[in-house]
ROTI-652828 format. One record per residue (C-alpha): x, y, z; residue in one letter; residue number from 1. Coordinates in nm, 3 decimals, padded with zeros to 5 digits. Example, Ala and Ser with C-alpha at 12.3 -4.5 7.8 and 13.67 -1.06 7.14 Angstrom:
! residues 2
SITE        X        Y        Z  tordren  rolum
SITE   01.230  -00.450   00.780        A      1
SITE   01.367  -00.106   00.714        S      2
***
This chain:
! residues 506
SITE        X        Y        Z  tordren  rolum
SITE   13.357   11.186   10.121        M      1
SITE   13.023   11.157   09.904        K      2
SITE   12.676   10.958   09.916        V      3
SITE   12.522   10.751   09.606        Y      4
SITE   12.179   10.730   09.619        L      5
SITE   12.140   10.483   09.425        I      6
SITE   11.805   10.286   09.250        G      7
SITE   11.872   09.917   09.282        A      8
SITE   11.580   09.816   09.043        G      9
SITE   11.232   09.592   09.153        P     10
SITE   11.431   09.272   09.231        G     11
SITE   11.599   09.134   08.913        D     12
SITE   11.989   09.203   08.994        P     13
SITE   12.011   09.238   08.619        G     14
SITE   11.834   09.583   08.594        L     15
SITE   12.111   09.766   08.848        L     16
SITE   12.263   10.051   08.635        T     17
SITE   12.622   10.015   08.519        L     18
SITE   12.699   10.372   08.708        K     19
SITE   12.497   10.226   09.028        G     20
SITE   12.707   09.893   08.989        R     21
SITE   13.066   10.123   08.958        D     22
SITE   12.934   10.308   09.266        A     23
SITE   12.871   10.012   09.474        L     24
SITE   13.200   09.914   09.414        A     25
SITE   13.389   10.223   09.496        A     26
SITE   13.183   10.240   09.852        A     27
SITE   13.352   10.215   10.209        D     28
SITE   12.997   10.164   10.330        V     29
SITE   12.705   10.031   10.198        V     30
SITE   12.346   10.112   10.340        V     31
SITE   12.110   09.910   10.198        Y     32
SITE   11.748   09.814   10.276        D     33
SITE   11.520   09.492   10.246        A     34
SITE   11.394   09.606   09.865        L     35
SITE   11.703   09.532   09.712        A     36
SITE   11.841   09.199   09.597        N     37
SITE   12.081   09.041   09.816        D     38
SITE   12.299   08.927   09.539        S     39
SITE   12.374   09.336   09.489        L     40
SITE   12.570   09.348   09.745        L     41
SITE   12.831   09.110   09.597        N     42
SITE   12.925   09.435   09.343        H     43
SITE   13.058   09.590   09.658        A     44
SITE   13.386   09.547   09.781        S     45
SITE   13.450   09.276   10.044        P     46
SITE   13.622   09.496   10.261        H     47
SITE   13.285   09.743   10.275        A     48
SITE   13.116   09.809   10.574        E     49
SITE   12.769   09.683   10.513        K     50
SITE   12.465   09.821   10.734        I     51
SITE   12.126   09.674   10.713        Y     52
SITE   11.837   09.914   10.776        V     53
SITE   11.524   09.730   10.586        G     54
SITE   11.208   09.868   10.558        K     55
SITE   10.901   09.665   10.496        V     56
SITE   10.550   09.798   10.570        A     57
SITE   10.490   09.803   10.960        G     58
SITE   10.855   09.737   11.046        N     59
SITE   11.151   09.923   11.011        H     60
SITE   11.460   09.830   11.102        A     61
SITE   11.577   10.176   11.137        L     62
SITE   11.330   10.512   11.126        P     63
SITE   11.410   10.740   10.860        Q     64
SITE   11.548   10.994   11.076        D     65
SITE   11.832   10.809   11.184        E     66
SITE   11.887   10.643   10.873        I     67
SITE   11.942   11.015   10.749        N     68
SITE   12.189   11.062   11.000        A     69
SITE   12.374   10.781   10.956        L     70
SITE   12.440   10.883   10.605        L     71
SITE   12.547   11.218   10.693        V     72
SITE   12.793   11.093   10.991        R     73
SITE   12.918   10.801   10.753        K     74
SITE   13.039   11.062   10.500        A     75
SITE   13.175   11.299   10.739        K     76
SITE   13.441   10.985   10.828        E     77
SITE   13.555   11.087   10.490        D     78
SITE   13.375   10.790   10.322        K     79
SITE   13.238   10.700   09.977        I     80
SITE   12.873   10.564   10.122        V     81
SITE   12.652   10.378   09.867        A     82
SITE   12.291   10.396   09.986        R     83
SITE   12.130   10.102   09.779        L     84
SITE   11.732   10.177   09.791        K     85
SITE   11.468   09.931   09.602        G     86
SITE   11.330   10.083   09.281        G     87
SITE   11.403   10.418   09.214        D     88
SITE   11.507   10.656   09.506        P     89
SITE   11.315   10.942   09.392        Y     90
SITE   10.986   10.732   09.342        I     91
SITE   10.819   10.659   09.671        F     92
SITE   11.187   10.575   09.787        G     93
SITE   11.204   10.908   10.008        R     94
SITE   11.557   10.981   09.830        G     95
SITE   11.449   11.325   09.823        G     96
SITE   11.463   11.358   10.164        E     97
SITE   11.773   11.214   10.212        E     98
SITE   11.928   11.423   09.978        A     99
SITE   11.790   11.729   10.148        E    100
SITE   11.952   11.611   10.461        E    101
SITE   12.272   11.551   10.291        L    102
SITE   12.259   11.914   10.152        V    103
SITE   12.170   12.078   10.455        A    104
SITE   12.476   11.883   10.605        A    105
SITE   12.744   11.965   10.373        G    106
SITE   12.777   11.647   10.186        V    107
SITE   12.806   11.583   09.829        P    108
SITE   12.581   11.344   09.676        F    109
SITE   12.466   11.215   09.361        E    110
SITE   12.144   11.027   09.285        E    111
SITE   12.182   10.716   09.084        V    112
SITE   11.866   10.633   08.876        P    113
SITE   11.707   10.285   08.906        G    114
SITE   11.443   10.102   08.730        I    115
SITE   11.101   10.153   08.916        S    116
SITE   10.894   09.830   08.996        S    117
SITE   10.601   10.070   08.818        T    118
SITE   10.796   10.048   08.491        I    119
SITE   10.924   09.703   08.530        A    120
SITE   10.676   09.496   08.693        A    121
SITE   10.405   09.543   08.427        P    122
SITE   10.699   09.519   08.134        A    123
SITE   10.776   09.170   08.306        Y    124
SITE   10.398   09.111   08.308        A    125
SITE   10.379   09.191   07.909        G    126
SITE   10.151   09.515   08.057        I    127
SITE   10.292   09.825   07.818        P    128
SITE   10.232   10.148   08.005        L    129
SITE   10.176   10.331   07.728        T    130
SITE   09.991   10.175   07.377        H    131
SITE   09.890   10.379   07.059        R    132
SITE   09.559   10.202   07.081        D    133
SITE   09.484   10.227   07.448        F    134
SITE   09.644   10.487   07.653        A    135
SITE   09.924   10.754   07.583        S    136
SITE   09.991   10.894   07.945        S    137
SITE   10.077   10.680   08.280        V    138
SITE   09.991   10.823   08.656        T    139
SITE   10.183   10.672   08.910        I    140
SITE   10.025   10.667   09.264        I    141
SITE   10.099   10.594   09.571        T    142
SITE   09.837   10.349   09.760        G    143
SITE   09.932   10.407   10.044        H    144
SITE   09.729   10.644   10.175        E    145
SITE   09.497   10.640   10.498        N    146
SITE   09.115   10.578   10.350        P    147
SITE   09.019   10.697   10.693        D    148
SITE   09.147   11.032   10.668        K    149
SITE   08.902   11.352   10.588        P    150
SITE   08.952   11.446   10.201        G    151
SITE   09.202   11.275   10.020        S    152
SITE   09.510   11.424   09.807        V    153
SITE   09.435   11.213   09.497        H    154
SITE   09.142   11.371   09.257        N    155
SITE   08.960   11.040   09.231        W    156
SITE   08.715   11.190   08.950        P    157
SITE   09.032   11.314   08.717        A    158
SITE   09.180   11.008   08.766        L    159
SITE   08.853   10.817   08.678        A    160
SITE   08.802   11.008   08.388        A    161
SITE   09.122   11.034   08.230        S    162
SITE   09.283   10.824   07.944        A    163
SITE   09.610   10.726   08.139        S    164
SITE   09.737   10.416   08.273        T    165
SITE   09.689   10.426   08.660        L    166
SITE   09.950   10.234   08.813        V    167
SITE   09.936   10.223   09.228        F    168
SITE   10.243   10.109   09.436        V    169
SITE   10.214   09.985   09.801        M    170
SITE   09.829   09.962   09.777        G    171
SITE   09.695   09.576   09.844        M    172
SITE   09.611   09.687   10.194        K    173
SITE   09.388   09.987   10.043        N    174
SITE   09.306   09.772   09.689        L    175
SITE   08.920   09.764   09.791        P    176
SITE   08.900   10.157   09.864        D    177
SITE   09.090   10.207   09.548        I    178
SITE   08.898   10.022   09.339        A    179
SITE   08.561   10.153   09.504        R    180
SITE   08.701   10.535   09.438        N    181
SITE   08.741   10.510   09.104        L    182
SITE   08.412   10.346   09.060        L    183
SITE   08.246   10.600   09.241        D    184
SITE   08.413   10.850   09.026        A    185
SITE   08.266   10.705   08.742        G    186
SITE   08.507   10.447   08.624        M    187
SITE   08.356   10.173   08.398        A    188
SITE   08.344   09.860   08.627        P    189
SITE   08.460   09.640   08.290        D    190
SITE   08.813   09.866   08.311        T    191
SITE   09.098   09.606   08.288        P    192
SITE   09.297   09.592   08.604        A    193
SITE   09.587   09.389   08.700        A    194
SITE   09.822   09.272   08.977        L    195
SITE   10.196   09.193   08.954        I    196
SITE   10.336   09.041   09.260        Y    197
SITE   10.700   09.044   09.321        R    198
SITE   10.799   09.181   08.941        G    199
SITE   11.089   09.078   08.755        T    200
SITE   11.169   08.838   09.045        T    201
SITE   11.144   08.435   09.017        P    202
SITE   10.850   08.457   09.239        R    203
SITE   10.652   08.680   09.002        Q    204
SITE   10.278   08.633   08.949        R    205
SITE   10.027   08.831   08.799        S    206
SITE   09.648   08.854   08.740        L    207
SITE   09.426   09.033   08.492        V    208
SITE   09.058   09.094   08.621        S    209
SITE   08.837   09.364   08.568        T    210
SITE   08.792   09.699   08.839        L    211
SITE   08.519   09.571   08.977        A    212
SITE   08.604   09.190   09.038        K    213
SITE   08.975   09.285   09.105        L    214
SITE   08.989   09.291   09.506        P    215
SITE   08.792   08.979   09.545        A    216
SITE   08.988   08.794   09.282        A    217
SITE   09.317   08.932   09.457        A    218
SITE   09.195   08.780   09.808        I    219
SITE   09.086   08.473   09.630        E    220
SITE   09.414   08.399   09.455        A    221
SITE   09.606   08.520   09.791        K    222
SITE   09.787   08.832   09.646        F    223
SITE   09.947   09.034   09.917        T    224
SITE   10.228   09.259   09.910        N    225
SITE   10.457   09.397   09.714        P    226
SITE   10.222   09.380   09.460        S    227
SITE   10.203   09.694   09.196        V    228
SITE   09.808   09.746   09.083        I    229
SITE   09.728   09.851   08.712        L    230
SITE   09.437   09.992   08.609        V    231
SITE   09.383   10.051   08.231        G    232
SITE   09.285   09.911   07.886        K    233
SITE   09.661   09.825   07.869        V    234
SITE   09.603   09.529   08.082        A    235
SITE   09.438   09.341   07.831        S    236
SITE   09.779   09.310   07.643        L    237
SITE   09.895   09.066   07.919        H    238
SITE   09.765   08.753   07.824        K    239
SITE   09.939   08.817   07.462        T    240
SITE   10.301   08.976   07.553        L    241
SITE   10.336   08.801   07.911        N    242
SITE   10.693   08.683   07.832        W    243
SITE   10.830   08.635   08.164        F    244
SITE   10.641   08.411   08.303        E    245
SITE   10.672   08.156   08.035        Q    246
SITE   10.994   08.089   08.163        K    247
SITE   11.048   07.693   08.210        P    248
SITE   11.177   07.704   08.525        L    249
SITE   10.957   08.011   08.647        M    250
SITE   10.855   08.004   09.004        G    251
SITE   11.090   07.682   09.077        R    252
SITE   11.341   07.703   09.373        S    253
SITE   11.677   07.520   09.306        I    254
SITE   11.973   07.500   09.554        V    255
SITE   12.331   07.499   09.406        V    256
SITE   12.537   07.350   09.628        T    257
SITE   12.853   07.391   09.460        R    258
SITE   13.147   07.621   09.586        A    259
SITE   13.116   08.015   09.510        R    260
SITE   13.347   08.005   09.269        E    261
SITE   13.218   07.728   09.064        Q    262
SITE   12.854   07.800   09.116        A    263
SITE   12.826   08.118   08.888        S    264
SITE   12.754   07.959   08.542        G    265
SITE   12.515   07.716   08.711        L    266
SITE   12.355   07.977   08.901        A    267
SITE   12.336   08.189   08.604        A    268
SITE   12.189   07.958   08.340        S    269
SITE   11.891   07.856   08.625        L    270
SITE   11.828   08.227   08.658        T    271
SITE   11.770   08.282   08.340        E    272
SITE   11.509   07.966   08.276        L    273
SITE   11.330   08.186   08.562        G    274
SITE   11.456   07.973   08.845        A    275
SITE   11.507   08.108   09.216        E    276
SITE   11.825   08.025   09.245        V    277
SITE   11.969   07.934   09.584        I    278
SITE   12.326   07.993   09.653        Q    279
SITE   12.435   07.734   09.954        C    280
SITE   12.778   07.601   09.878        P    281
SITE   12.861   07.348   10.096        T    282
SITE   13.237   07.366   10.062        I    283
SITE   13.452   07.661   09.979        E    284
SITE   13.795   07.660   09.765        I    285
SITE   14.117   07.765   09.978        S    286
SITE   14.480   07.774   09.895        P    287
SITE   14.688   07.528   10.042        M    288
SITE   14.905   07.626   10.383        A    289
SITE   15.224   07.434   10.209        D    290
SITE   15.307   07.442   09.806        Y    291
SITE   15.647   07.322   09.876        A    292
SITE   15.535   07.002   09.678        E    293
SITE   15.373   07.176   09.388        L    294
SITE   15.656   07.435   09.346        D    295
SITE   15.905   07.150   09.368        A    296
SITE   15.698   06.962   09.043        A    297
SITE   15.675   07.323   08.875        L    298
SITE   16.059   07.334   08.880        A    299
SITE   16.090   06.963   08.708        N    300
SITE   15.783   06.995   08.443        L    301
SITE   15.989   06.843   08.214        A    302
SITE   16.026   06.541   08.340        D    303
SITE   15.632   06.461   08.299        Y    304
SITE   15.500   06.357   07.992        Q    305
SITE   15.156   06.436   08.084        W    306
SITE   14.972   06.645   08.317        I    307
SITE   14.608   06.559   08.405        I    308
SITE   14.382   06.841   08.548        F    309
SITE   14.058   06.734   08.652        T    310
SITE   13.871   07.075   08.733        S    311
SITE   13.896   07.455   08.693        V    312
SITE   14.011   07.502   09.033        N    313
SITE   14.333   07.275   08.972        G    314
SITE   14.371   07.455   08.642        V    315
SITE   14.343   07.818   08.826        R    316
SITE   14.584   07.735   09.156        H    317
SITE   14.836   07.572   08.924        F    318
SITE   14.866   07.887   08.721        W    319
SITE   14.884   08.098   09.005        Q    320
SITE   15.197   07.873   09.163        R    321
SITE   15.349   07.895   08.802        L    322
SITE   15.313   08.271   08.776        A    323
SITE   15.425   08.302   09.123        A    324
SITE   15.760   08.111   09.045        A    325
SITE   15.813   08.362   08.747        G    326
SITE   15.693   08.160   08.435        K    327
SITE   15.399   08.123   08.211        D    328
SITE   15.214   07.851   07.992        S    329
SITE   15.598   07.791   07.799        R    330
SITE   15.684   07.616   08.087        A    331
SITE   15.431   07.327   07.937        L    332
SITE   15.585   07.295   07.619        A    333
SITE   15.740   06.972   07.633        T    334
SITE   15.410   06.814   07.846        C    335
SITE   15.136   06.662   07.696        K    336
SITE   14.796   06.801   07.874        V    337
SITE   14.445   06.618   07.962        A    338
SITE   14.159   06.816   08.084        A    339
SITE   13.864   06.631   08.226        I    340
SITE   13.543   06.792   08.082        G    341
SITE   13.497   07.112   07.825        P    342
SITE   13.509   07.364   08.156        A    343
SITE   13.861   07.207   08.248        T    344
SITE   13.961   07.265   07.852        A    345
SITE   13.797   07.592   07.825        D    346
SITE   13.974   07.732   08.145        A    347
SITE   14.313   07.582   07.987        L    348
SITE   14.224   07.758   07.650        T    349
SITE   14.243   08.084   07.866        Q    350
SITE   14.617   08.034   07.931        H    351
SITE   14.726   07.936   07.568        G    352
SITE   14.695   07.596   07.617        I    353
SITE   14.489   07.355   07.382        A    354
SITE   14.448   07.008   07.547        P    355
SITE   14.594   06.709   07.354        D    356
SITE   14.301   06.504   07.517        F    357
SITE   13.983   06.550   07.643        I    358
SITE   13.756   06.227   07.716        P    359
SITE   13.459   06.129   07.581        D    360
SITE   13.334   06.032   07.909        R    361
SITE   13.382   06.323   08.163        Y    362
SITE   13.524   06.087   08.481        V    363
SITE   13.835   05.912   08.578        A    364
SITE   13.767   05.601   08.385        E    365
SITE   13.707   05.764   08.109        G    366
SITE   14.018   05.952   08.105        V    367
SITE   14.206   05.637   08.210        L    368
SITE   14.129   05.466   07.879        D    369
SITE   14.155   05.755   07.664        G    370
SITE   14.469   05.815   07.765        L    371
SITE   14.638   05.416   07.730        V    372
SITE   14.451   05.446   07.413        A    373
SITE   14.696   05.767   07.311        R    374
SITE   14.987   05.600   07.426        E    375
SITE   14.937   05.287   07.192        N    376
SITE   14.820   05.096   07.441        G    377
SITE   15.114   05.126   07.668        N    378
SITE   15.154   05.370   07.960        V    379
SITE   15.439   05.165   08.174        R    380
SITE   15.705   05.419   08.295        G    381
SITE   15.538   05.728   08.151        K    382
SITE   15.498   06.016   08.430        R    383
SITE   15.216   06.154   08.508        F    384
SITE   15.135   06.513   08.752        L    385
SITE   14.795   06.564   08.876        L    386
SITE   14.754   06.875   09.067        P    387
SITE   14.404   06.875   09.194        R    388
SITE   14.221   06.876   09.549        A    389
SITE   14.385   06.735   09.824        A    390
SITE   14.104   06.495   09.875        K    391
SITE   13.978   06.348   09.581        A    392
SITE   13.904   06.009   09.436        R    393
SITE   14.173   05.776   09.409        E    394
SITE   14.086   05.571   09.078        V    395
SITE   14.290   05.760   08.802        L    396
SITE   14.610   05.719   08.975        P    397
SITE   14.584   05.386   09.101        D    398
SITE   14.438   05.284   08.778        E    399
SITE   14.728   05.454   08.603        L    400
SITE   14.995   05.279   08.839        R    401
SITE   14.852   04.925   08.778        K    402
SITE   14.933   04.973   08.417        A    403
SITE   15.255   05.056   08.494        G    404
SITE   15.268   05.442   08.502        A    405
SITE   15.460   05.653   08.751        V    406
SITE   15.196   05.901   08.906        V    407
SITE   15.279   06.230   09.118        D    408
SITE   14.958   06.318   09.289        V    409
SITE   14.996   06.719   09.431        I    410
SITE   14.734   06.876   09.645        S    411
SITE   14.706   07.228   09.439        A    412
SITE   14.389   07.327   09.657        Y    413
SITE   14.209   07.235   09.918        Q    414
SITE   13.829   07.193   10.009        T    415
SITE   13.674   07.256   10.348        V    416
SITE   13.303   07.225   10.466        P    417
SITE   13.108   07.576   10.444        A    418
SITE   12.753   07.631   10.613        A    419
SITE   12.623   07.923   10.407        H    420
SITE   12.213   07.950   10.418        R    421
SITE   12.188   07.656   10.600        K    422
SITE   11.895   07.767   10.802        N    423
SITE   11.697   07.918   10.504        E    424
SITE   11.735   07.582   10.290        V    425
SITE   11.620   07.375   10.625        M    426
SITE   11.305   07.630   10.666        E    427
SITE   11.231   07.595   10.287        R    428
SITE   11.240   07.197   10.283        I    429
SITE   11.013   07.175   10.608        T    430
SITE   10.784   07.438   10.471        A    431
SITE   10.748   07.266   10.131        G    432
SITE   10.867   07.580   09.906        T    433
SITE   11.183   07.382   09.820        L    434
SITE   11.203   07.210   09.428        D    435
SITE   11.523   07.081   09.382        C    436
SITE   11.871   07.054   09.519        V    437
SITE   12.153   07.029   09.314        T    438
SITE   12.512   06.797   09.297        F    439
SITE   12.789   06.879   09.136        G    440
SITE   13.019   06.614   09.302        S    441
SITE   13.027   06.355   09.569        S    442
SITE   13.194   06.580   09.840        S    443
SITE   12.904   06.847   09.780        T    444
SITE   12.665   06.558   09.872        V    445
SITE   12.842   06.441   10.179        E    446
SITE   12.888   06.803   10.286        N    447
SITE   12.504   06.870   10.230        F    448
SITE   12.390   06.574   10.413        L    449
SITE   12.635   06.706   10.719        S    450
SITE   12.425   07.021   10.705        L    451
SITE   12.085   06.879   10.624        I    452
SITE   12.020   06.507   10.737        P    453
SITE   11.924   06.263   10.503        A    454
SITE   11.614   06.173   10.677        D    455
SITE   11.500   06.511   10.628        V    456
SITE   11.525   06.482   10.254        L    457
SITE   11.338   06.142   10.271        K    458
SITE   11.081   06.307   10.497        A    459
SITE   11.001   06.549   10.176        H    460
SITE   11.027   06.343   09.879        P    461
SITE   10.878   06.646   09.685        E    462
SITE   11.230   06.798   09.688        V    463
SITE   11.367   06.684   09.381        Q    464
SITE   11.800   06.584   09.355        L    465
SITE   11.986   06.617   09.094        A    466
SITE   12.338   06.478   09.024        A    467
SITE   12.586   06.564   08.735        I    468
SITE   12.697   06.228   08.723        G    469
SITE   12.690   05.851   08.804        P    470
SITE   12.942   05.911   09.079        I    471
SITE   12.756   06.185   09.266        T    472
SITE   12.426   05.966   09.179        A    473
SITE   12.564   05.671   09.374        D    474
SITE   12.695   05.884   09.686        T    475
SITE   12.337   05.990   09.713        L    476
SITE   12.190   05.634   09.693        T    477
SITE   12.472   05.515   09.943        A    478
SITE   12.281   05.743   10.186        N    479
SITE   11.954   05.599   10.111        G    480
SITE   11.819   05.868   09.870        L    481
SITE   11.683   05.858   09.518        L    482
SITE   11.863   06.059   09.256        C    483
SITE   11.583   06.178   09.052        H    484
SITE   11.761   06.396   08.772        I    485
SITE   12.084   06.278   08.591        Q    486
SITE   12.224   06.425   08.254        P    487
SITE   12.375   06.172   07.992        A    488
SITE   12.660   06.414   07.994        E    489
SITE   12.845   06.476   08.292        Y    490
SITE   12.863   06.897   08.249        T    491
SITE   12.677   07.168   08.380        I    492
SITE   12.488   07.258   08.020        P    493
SITE   12.372   06.921   08.021        A    494
SITE   12.272   06.930   08.377        L    495
SITE   12.060   07.273   08.335        V    496
SITE   11.909   07.096   08.043        A    497
SITE   11.796   06.814   08.260        A    498
SITE   11.637   07.014   08.503        L    499
SITE   11.426   07.195   08.247        K    500
SITE   11.312   06.862   08.076        K    501
SITE   11.253   06.707   08.433        H    502
SITE   11.005   07.032   08.570        F    503
SITE   10.889   07.039   08.214        A    504
SITE   10.709   06.727   08.259        K    505
SITE   10.631   06.779   08.619        A    506
***
């Protein structure tokens, strides 16, 4: 038994430490709060019990004493427990209290430090906490102190007189009192001061003013919690060093509808450009109930002149069955191999197969023209194997057959509808807080519209619709919807570039 008190960082999931990631992966139970980025839970085992004990201002899903008892109880069930806390557990995170309870109960624990918002939020806003010209020390202060209580735990004259950078957390409600106390204690009214809202996340906003004007500026700009308050000369560097908020898709919320197995590259690329990515897979990739047909084809690969792979999923499931039959890439020695698109080609390369043919246009029609050309204009009598999804377009096999080829279309996997985060997407559309929905295939369009009716999108034309290629765009058009964004090349990198260009213009 053991409990790990893990700092999840302030919001950017990339700021989780390697030790924190490994502790999450090893945990039998994950106890997490509202400040942790939900995507961090992907590092946990799918078999781990996940318990939400969210704590936000004024609303505790579970009181602290019950959280303490929960940690002890789960650990004494001889389990490894990961307590995932926003920021750093020991910086205004009550991690010390939880650790004391664990020690009193005889439960071994480790504290895994996290990157605190007091450090990360200013850094992402281009404000170094220390600088040789401005500040040589930092003071981190709770802004949650009740201003009405007699006396104060803070030495306001000392804070006002110091040359230290002051960082207040959980203080937006008391911002007017914080400013007034510092001014009354003698701090200059024109001292630079800043607010950083939801630092390190795609929703980050920052504001720089002076200490005297900051409370009014916060109201005018509608700043709320969670925001970090910073007071000190280093705030003047924001304009020069503000790197994060300059990202081209900063503040844009974009839905990715691809199956989760396929979405990671697109989601990562959009996130790197500053977008808030909402993964709403409309399909799930699942194995076939019966692989007899595919297994029979694998047993007779020497009978085929060509194997055509139309997706990464086709490659993955094909090789899983190949391995199950005790074979490897050498079984394809007598076949030529075609791949639709660079991603599929890369998947083949990872298995030691260099595709013999990759079309210039990554659609079925492009493959057909290229294959006929590769066979000197004649595919009559040639045998082709297409391991693909159970339901897919018939253009390629039909046209090959018309040209005289013998084509075996074998189901290697199937796609089933999914409805993850449907309610969140609907709420964002109706609230006007969604910028774009991306579609990687016609099936994602059809499945998305089964969740979110086309009439809803028509009523919100501000939501831009992006399609990876013309077939997907045609499916949008057939449903009465306008395709706003479509790359010239039908690849994920090209789609990302098109999104970047589109919103740069906007």
